[in-house]
Each structure stands twice: as structure tokens, then as C-alpha cells.
C-alpha positions in Angstrom: 7.7 23.9 19.8 9.2 22.2 16.7 8.3 18.7 15.5 10.8 16.0 15.2 11.3 15.5 11.4 11.7 11.8 11.7 8.4 11.4 13.6 6.7 13.6 11.0 8.0 11.5 8.1 6.9 8.3 9.8 3.4 9.7 10.4 3.1 10.7 6.8 4.2 7.2 5.6 1.7 5.5 7.9 -1.2 7.5 6.6 -0.4 6.5 3.1 0.0 2.8 3.8 -2.7 0.7 2.2 -5.5 -0.7 4.3 -5.4 -4.1 5.9 -7.9 -6.3 4.0 -9.6 -7.8 7.0 -10.0 -4.5 8.7 -11.3 -2.9 5.6 -13.8 -5.7 5.0 -15.1 -5.6 8.6 -15.3 -1.8 8.5 -17.5 -1.8 5.4 -19.4 -5.1 6.0 -18.2 -6.6 2.8 -16.4 -9.8 1.9 -12.6 -10.1 2.1 -12.5 -10.8 -1.6 -14.3 -7.6 -2.5 -12.2 -5.6 0.0 -9.0 -7.0 -1.6 -10.2 -5.9 -5.0 -11.0 -2.4 -3.8 -7.6 -2.0 -2.0 -5.7 -3.3 -5.1 -7.6 -0.9 -7.3 -7.1 2.2 -5.1 -3.8 1.3 -3.5 -2.9 3.9 -0.8 -5.7 6.3 -1.5 -7.8 5.7 1.6 -10.5 8.2 0.7 -11.2 6.6 -2.6 -11.1 3.1 -1.0 -13.6 4.2 1.6 -15.9 5.7 -1.0 -15.8 2.5 -3.0 -16.4 0.4 0.1 -19.5 2.5 1.0 -20.8 2.3 -2.6 -20.4 -1.5 -2.7 -22.2 -1.9 0.7 -25.1 0.3 -0.4 -25.6 -1.8 -3.6 -25.7 -5.1 -1.7 
């Protein structure tokens, strides 16, 4: 069964979208200000953003 190319492109785009600041802050238990800084630094790289969020939480 073949995938619809339009659906595949939309899925790829959604994965690379940057995090929502409030969601990211709640997920990692950090302030919205810190979450915003991390997201701005790492942009759409969610893996790097998550690693930075976990590191920040472990240092608090």
C-alpha cells in the first residue's frame, strides 16, 4: 500500500516544528523563560531541546 505524498510531507513538517513553550516547560518542570531560551537556541531540533531540558532540570 502506497502512502499519500501530501500526508507524508505534512507529517515530516510537523515533526520538525519547534516546541510549544508552555508544553516544553511543563514537560521538563522548568520555567517558561528557561524553556523559551532552550527552544530559541535549538530551534526545531527536538532531541537537542529535550537533552538541554533534562540537563537544566537535573541541575536545579
